[in-house]
DOGU-259951 format. One record per atom (N, C-alpha, C, O): x, y, z. Coordinates in steps of 0.2 Angstrom, whole numbers, plus 5000, padded with zeros to 4 digits. Last residue first. Layout:
<atoms>
XYZ/...
</atoms>
This chain:
<atoms>
493850315186/493850305193/493350245195/493350235201/494950355173/494350325175/494450315183/494950305185/495750445164/495750435171/495150415174/494750455177/496550415150/495850415152/495850405159/496050345161/497750505141/497650465147/496950475149/496650535150/497350565128/497950515129/497850475135/497850405135/495650585125/496250605128/496750545128/496550495128/494250615114/494750575117/495350605120/495550655117/493450695106/493150675112/493650625116/493450605121/494150655090/493750695094/493550655101/493350595101/495850605089/495150585088/494750635092/494950655098/497250635084/496850675089/496150665087/495750705085/497850555075/498250575081/497850605086/497950605092/497050545064/497150485068/497550505075/497450465080/495850645058/496550645061/496650595066/496350595071/494850605043/494950615051/495750615052/496150595049/494450575031/494450645033/494550655040/494350705043/494550445026/493850465029/493850535032/493350555035/495850445024/495450435018/494750455020/494350485016/496350445037/496550495032/496050505026/495750555024/495950315041/495750375044/495850435040/495350475040/496650235032/495950235031/495650295035/495250335032/497950245036/497750275029/497050275029/496750325025/497850185049/498050255048/497850285041/497550345041/497450065045/496950105049/497150175048/496750215048/498650025039/498050025035/497550065038/497150105035/499550025050/499650065044/499050075040/498950125037/498849925058/498949995060/499050035055/498750095054/499149805051/498449835051/498449905053/498049945051/500449775055/500349785048/499649825047/499549865043/500249755069/500749805067/500549825059/500649875058/499349645068/499049715071/499549765068/499349825066/500149545064/499549565060/499349635062/499149675058/501149535074/501349555067/500749575063/500849625059/500349495084/500749555085/500949575078/500949635076/499749375080/499349435081/499749495081/499549545079/500949285078/500549315073/500149375074/500149425070/501449235090/501749295087/501349325082/501449385080/500849115091/500649165096/500949235094/500749285097/501449035082/500749065080/500549115085/500149165083/503049035078/502649035084/501949065082/501949135081/503749065066/503648995068/503248985074/503048925075/502849185056/503249175062/503249095064/502649075063/502649295042/502649225045/503049225051/503649265051/501749445039/502349405039/502349345043/501949345048/500249445030/500549455036/501249415036/501249355034/499249515017/499849485019/500049495026/500049555028/497649465014/497949525017/498649495020/498549465025/497249335011/497249385006/497549455008/497649495003/497949285025/497749255018/497749305013/498249315009/498249375034/498549305034/498349265028/498749215027/496649435036/497349445037/497749385038/497549345043/495449425025/495749385029/496449405030/496849395025/493849505021/494549505020/494849465026/494549465032/492249505013/492749475018/493449485016/493649475010/490749555012/491349575009/491849555014/491949585020/489449435011/489749485015/490449495011/490649455007/488649335005/488749395001/489149445005/489149505003/488549215011/488049255013/488049325009/487649365009/489849165008/489249135005/488649175006/488149175002/490549235017/490649245010/490049215006/489749255001/490249175029/490049245028/490149265020/489649295018/490749045026/490049055027/489849125026/489349135023/492149075026/491849045020/491049055020/490749075016/492349115039/492449165034/492149145028/491849185024/492148985045/491649045047/491749095041/491249125039/493248925040/492648905039/492048955040/491648965036/494348995047/494249005039/493548975037/493249005032/494048945059/494049015058/493949035051/493449075048/494348815058/493748835060/493548905059/493048925057/495748815055/495248785050/494548815052/494148825047/496348885066/496348915059/495848885055/495448925052/496548845079/495948885077/495848895070/495348925068/497748775080/497148735080/496448775078/495948745077/498648885070/498648845075/497948805075/497648805069/499149015062/499248945060/499248895067/499848875069/497849135063/498549115064/498549035063/498048995064/496849265057/496949195058/497749185060/498149225058/495549385057/496249365059/496349295060/495949265064/494449465046/494649405050/495349405051/495749425047/493149585043/493849565043/494049515048/493849515054/491849615034/492049575039/492749565038/492949535033/490449725028/491249705028/491349665035/491149685040/489149675018/489349695024/490049675025/490249615024/488749625005/489149685005/489349705012/489749755013/487249565011/487649565006/488049635006/487749685007/487249555029/486949555023/487449565017/488049575019/487249525046/487749525040/487349505034/487049455032/486449505057/486549575054/486949575047/486949625044/486549375061/485949395057/486049465054/485649485050/487749365067/487749345060/487149365057/487149375051/487549395081/487849445076/487749425069/487749465065/487049265087/486649325086/486949375081/486549395076/488249165081/487549165085/487149225083/487049235077/489449175075/488949135072/488249135075/487749105072/490249235084/489949275079/489449245075/488949275072/490849145093/490249185095/489849215089/489249225090/491949095085/491349045088/490749085090/490149065088/492749195083/492449165077/491849115079/491449095075/492349335094/492649265093/492349235086/491749245085/492249505088/491949445090/492449385089/492849385085/492149685088/492549625088/492149565091/491749565096/491449815078/491349765084/491849705083/491849675077/491449975073/491749915072/491649875079/491749895084/491050125066/490750075071/491050005069/490849975064/492350235063/491950175060/491750135066/492150105070/493150335065/492450355066/492050295063/491450305061/494550315065/494150315059/493450335059/493150345054/495050305078/495350345073/494950355067/495050405063/494150225086/494550285088/494750335083/494650395083/493650125078/493250165081/493550235083/493350285081/494850065074/494450085069/493950135072/493750185068/495350025087/495650075083/495250105077/495250165076/494449925090/494449985094/494850035090/494550095091/494649825080/494049855081/494049925085/493749975083/496049795084/495849825077/495149865077/495049915075/495849735096/496249795096/496049835089/496049895089/495049625093/494749675098/495149745097/494849795097/495849555085/495149575082/494949635087/494649685084/496949525093/497049565087/496349595085/496349655083/496249445102/496549505105/496649555099/496549615099/495949335094/495449375097/495649445099/495349495098/497049265091/496849315086/496249355088/496149405086/497249165100/497649225101/497449275096/497549335098/495549125098/496149115102/496549175102/496349225104/495049215083/494949165088/495549145092/496149145088/494149355076/494749315077/494549255082/494049255085/493449485067/493349415070/494049385070/494449385066/492549625066/493249605066/493249535070/493049535076/491249705056/491449655061/492149635060/492449635055/490749875054/491249825052/491249775058/491249785064/489850015047/489949965052/490449905049/490549895043/489950095036/489650125042/489750075048/489750095054/491150135023/490750085027/490550125034/490750175036/491950205014/491250225015/490850185020/490250185020/493150135016/493150215015/492450235017/492350285021/493350005015/493050035021/492950105021/492750135026/493949965003/493249935005/492949965011/492349965012/495150035004/494650054999/493950025000/493450064999/495749955014/495650035015/495150055010/494650085012/495849835008/495449845015/495249915015/494749935017/496649854997/495949834996/495449845002/494949855002/497849885003/497449945000/496749914999/496249954999/498849805007/498249805011/497749855008/497249875012/499949694998/499549754997/498849755002/498549705002/501649654999/500949634998/500549705000/500849755002/502849695013/502649665006/501949655005/501549645011/503749815021/503149785020/503049755013/503249795008/505449795026/504949825022/504349785021/504349725020/505649745043/505749735036/505249775032/504649785035/505449765057/505749815053/505849805046/505949855042/504749645060/504349715061/504749765057/504449805054/505849565059/505249555055/504849615055/504649635049/506749615069/506949615062/506349605057/506349635052/505949585081/506149655078/506349655071/506149705068/505749445081/505149485079/505449555077/505149585072/506649355085/506649375078/506149425076/506249455071/506349335098/506949375097/507049395090/507349445088/505249255097/505149315099/505749365098/505649425096/505849135092/505349165088/505249245090/505149285086/506549105104/506949115097/506449155093/506649205089/505549085113/506049135114/506349155108/506449215106/504948965108/504549025108/505049085109/504949145106/506048885109/505848895103/505448955103/505448995098/506248875123/506748905119/506548925112/506748975109/505448895137/505248875130/505748915125/505648975124/505248905151/505848875148/505848855141/506148805139/504048955155/504048885153/504748855151/504848795151/504549085158/504149045164/504148965162/504348925166/504949125146/505449115151/505149075157/505549025159/503749135139/504249095136/504749075142/505049015142/503049225147/502749155147/503349105144/503349055146/503849345145/503749315152/503549245151/503749195155/503749365131/504349355134/504249315141/504649275143/502349385129/502649325126/503349305129/503549255130/502249495137/501849435139/502149375136/502249325139/503049585129/503149575136/502849515138/503149475142/502349585117/502949555117/503249545124/503549495125/501149645121/501149575118/501749545119/501849485121/501649775124/501249735129/501249655127/501349615131/502049815112/502549805117/502249765123/502649725126/500849835106/501349785103/501849765108/502049705109/500449945114/500049885113/500449825111/500449775114/501350035111/501350015118/500949945118/501049905122/501150065098/501850025100/501750005107/502049955108/499850125100/500050075095/500650035097/500549975099/498550225105/499050185107/499250125102/498750085101/498050375099/497950305098/498550265100/499050275097/498550495102/498050475106/497950395105/497850355110/500350505100/499750495097/499250475102/499350425106/501450485108/501150555108/500450555105/499950585106/502450405118/501850385113/501450445114/501050455118/504150365122/503550415122/503050395116/503250385111/504450185124/504650255122/504050305122/503450275123/504150055127/503950085120/504150145119/504150165113/504549985139/505050015135/504850035128/505150035123/503749925148/503649905141/504149935137/504249905131/504449855163/504349915159/504249885152/504549845149/503849765175/504149745169/503949805164/503449815161/503949765192/503749805186/504149775180/504749765181/503249695207/503749695202/503449735196/502849745195/502249735216/502749705218/503349705214/503949705216/501549905213/501649835211/502249805215/502649835218/501250035215/500849985219/501049915218/500749865221/502150095207/502250105214/501850055218/502050035223/501550075194/502150045196/502250045203/502549995206/500450175196/500350095195/500950055197/500850005201/501150295196/500750275202/500650195202/500650165207/502750265187/502050285187/501750265194/501950225197/503950245182/503950275188/503250305190/503150345193/503850185169/504050145174/504050175181/504050135186/502650185158/502950235162/503150205169/502750195173/502150065153/502650105149/503050155153/503550175152/502049915162/501849985161/502350015157/502950005158/501449785170/501749795163/501549865161/500949875159/501649745187/501449795182/501849795176/502449805176/501149615197/501649635192/501349685187/500849675184/500849565213/500649605207/501249625203/501749645205/500149425220/500849455218/500749495212/500549475207/498849445232/499049435225/499749465225/500049505228/498249485244/498649425244/498949415237/499349365237/497549605245/497149545246/497549475245/497349425245/498549695243/498249695250/497849625251/497849595256/498549685229/499149665233/498949655240/499149615243/497249725225/497449655224/498049635228/498149575231/497249855229/496849805232/497049735231/496949695236/498249905220/498349915227/497949865231/498149825236/497549875208/498249845210/498349855217/498649805220/496449965210/496349895209/497049855210/497049805214/497050085210/496650065216/496549985215/496649955221/497550095197/497950105203/497650075209/497950035213/496350085190/496850035189/497350035195/497549985197/495750205194/495450145195/495950085195/495850035198/496650305189/496550295196/496250225198/496350195203/497950285178/497150285178/497050265186/497250215188/499250285175/498950345179/498250335180/497950375184/499950205167/500050195174/499750245178/499850245184/500050225153/500250275157/500350255164/500750285168/499750085148/500250125145/500550185150/501150185151/499649935157/499450005156/499950045152/500550025153/499149795167/499349815161/499149885159/498549905159/499449695180/499149755179/499549785172/500149795172/499149535184/499549575179/499149635178/498649635175/499349435198/498949495196/499349535191/499849565193/499249275203/499749325200/499249375197/498849355192/498749215219/498549245212/499149285210/499449325213/498749175232/498949125227/498849145220/498849115215/497349265237/497949225239/498149175233/497649145230/496249355235/496749345229/497349305232/497849315228/494649395238/495249355240/495649335235/495449305230/494049565234/494149495233/494749455236/495249495237/493349685242/494049655242/494049585240/493949545245/492449835236/492449765238/493249735238/493649765234/492149965232/492649955237/492549885240/492649875246/491449995220/491149955225/491549945232/491249925237/492550075214/491850095215/491450055220/491150095225/493750005214/493750075214/493050105215/492950165218/493549865215/493849895220/493749975220/493550005226/492649845204/492549805210/492849845216/492649845222/493249915193/492649945198/492549915204/492149935208/494049825187/494349875191/493849905196/493949925201/493749655185/493449725184/493749775189/493649765195/494949545179/494649575185/494349645183/494749685180/494949415168/495049485168/494649505174/494049495175/495949265171/495249295171/495449375171/495849395174/496449095169/496649175169/496049205167/495649185163/497148945175/496548985173/496749065174/497049085178/498548875167/498348915173/497748955171/497748995167/499348815157/498748785160/498448815166/498148775170/500248875149/500448855156/499948825160/500048795165/499748885137/500448865137/500648845144/501148815145/498448915137/498648865133/499348845134/499448785133/498349015148/497948955148/498248905144/498248845146/499249115143/499449085149/499049015150/499248965152/498649155130/499349135131/499549095137/499849035137/497349195134/497449135129/498249105130/498349045130/497649305142/497249245144/497349185140/497449125143/498449385135/498749355140/498349295143/498649245144/497449435126/498049395123/498349355129/498549295128/496749505135/496449455131/496949405129/496849345129/497649605138/497449555143/497149495140/497149445143/497649675126/498249635127/498149585133/498449535133/496449735128/496449695123/497149645123/497149585122/496749815139/496349765140/496349715134/496249655135/497549905132/497949865137/497449805139/497649755140/496649975125/497049935121/497449885126/497549825124/495549985139/495650005132/496149955129/496049895129/496249935154/495749965151/495949975144/496549975142/496549805167/496749845161/496149875158/495549855160/497149665175/496849725176/497049775171/497649785170/497049485177/497249545174/496849605175/496249595177/497549345186/497049395185/497349455181/497949465182/497849175187/498149235185/497549285183/497049265180/498049055200/497549095196/498049155193/498449175197/498948985207/498348945206/497948985201/497548955197/500749015204/500049035206/499548985204/499548955199/502148935210/501648945204/501048965207/500748935212/503548965215/502948975218/502348985213/502149045212/504548935206/504648915213/503948915217/503848875221/504048995194/504148925194/504248895201/503948835203/504049125199/503449095197/503449015196/503048985198/505449155200/504949155206/504349115205/504049085209/505849135187/506149085192/505649095198/505549035201/505249245181/505049175179/505249125184/504949075186/505849345188/505149335189/504949265187/504549235190/507149335182/507049335190/506349315191/506149275195/506949345169/507249285171/507049275179/506949225181/506449485168/506049425166/506249355169/505849315171/507549555173/506949555176/506449495175/506149465179/508549515163/508649495170/507949495174/507849455178/507849575151/508049505151/508149485158/507949425160/507449705148/507049665153/507349595154/507049555158/508249755138/508249785145/507949745150/508149745156/508049665127/508649675130/508649705137/509049675141/506649685125/506949615126/507649625129/507749575133/506549825123/506249795129/506549725130/506649705136/507249845111/507449875117/507149845123/507549835128/506449775102/507149755103/507349785110/507749745113/505249845103/505249775105/505949755107/506049715112/505749975098/505449965105/505449895107/505649885113/506049945085/506649965090/506349955097/506749935101/504749915080/505349865080/505849875085/506149835089/504050025082/503849965086/504449915086/504549885091/504150145074/504650135080/504550065084/504950055088/503050135066/503650125063/504250115069/504750085067/502050185075/502050115072/502750095070/502950035071/502450315075/502550275081/502450195080/502850155083/502150355063/502850365065/502950315071/503450285071/500750345063/501150295059/501950305061/502250255060/500450445073/500250375074/500650325069/500950275072/500850565068/501250535073/501050455074/501550415076/500850575050/500550565056/500950535061/501450495060/501550575037/501650635042/501250625049/501350665053/501250465030/501850465033/501950525038/502450525042/500050495023/500050455029/500650455033/500650445039/500350555011/500150595017/500150555024/500350585029/500850405007/500950475005/500850525011/501350525015/501250245003/501150295009/501350365006/501850375004/500450104995/500850164995/500650215001/500150225003/500449945000/500050005000/500450065000/500950075004/
</atoms>
């Protein structure tokens, strides 16, 4: 896809910084991750809970599938308002609590981390601002090392959240193959893009609604892309699991309705592609990231969502401009949303 005016946006500049950010993170966090992994092997949690908002909550979806499939530990998203609004204190003995945030400044996430720690959880903050209030409430901090992120739309911090989670789980398992795939990611991210995503941009210029579908690791990609389409393009986009979309949502899909799929080369691939085929039979306009929209290959399917979202961010940036919007300053949004 040719880049013209799109090259001037902060959003796209920050997307291009992602390769360096991931490489910086892996080098800087090596000892921190090794120490945390050793602690978790010695004192394995019975539950992993996550606390996050926005793009970071989409990263938490990725954490759930990664931890449950590779470590076999139940993982759940904890609602920040349980502590910040209801002032309730869930029992969290034996829990690893992952607090994920770009700024680390949202009061409800800070209160949630504080409450989790008091309730017996071991709190690990994955945060871009390493001296933030959220980091102060954690037992340990894994800095994201994304660097300054000025565009309202969080991009490289989301990708760095995924790489930090991949790094932690690979070290926790002692998975050298996963670690090798992760170490290769910066070079893959930095390589010139091949293939064309302009059909997606062209097809969504006048769209009013969009379904974004994934399954397993790919559900986090679907959630993140749907969020970015809403934030930057003013496009009503909803994310669904490939399993759930076949229920009520499918009735909305008529001829020409746009649907974007994310797939990775694991046990979810065949069933997700089958759902895409059914949508095409209904006359939907379907694009598949990893099939007709090119995504760089990785030997680890858990790396695919990171690579796919990285590529899709550039397309979303171009789409926002085509729709006459500034992706760096969406209306009614601020960089830090201080929910209580």
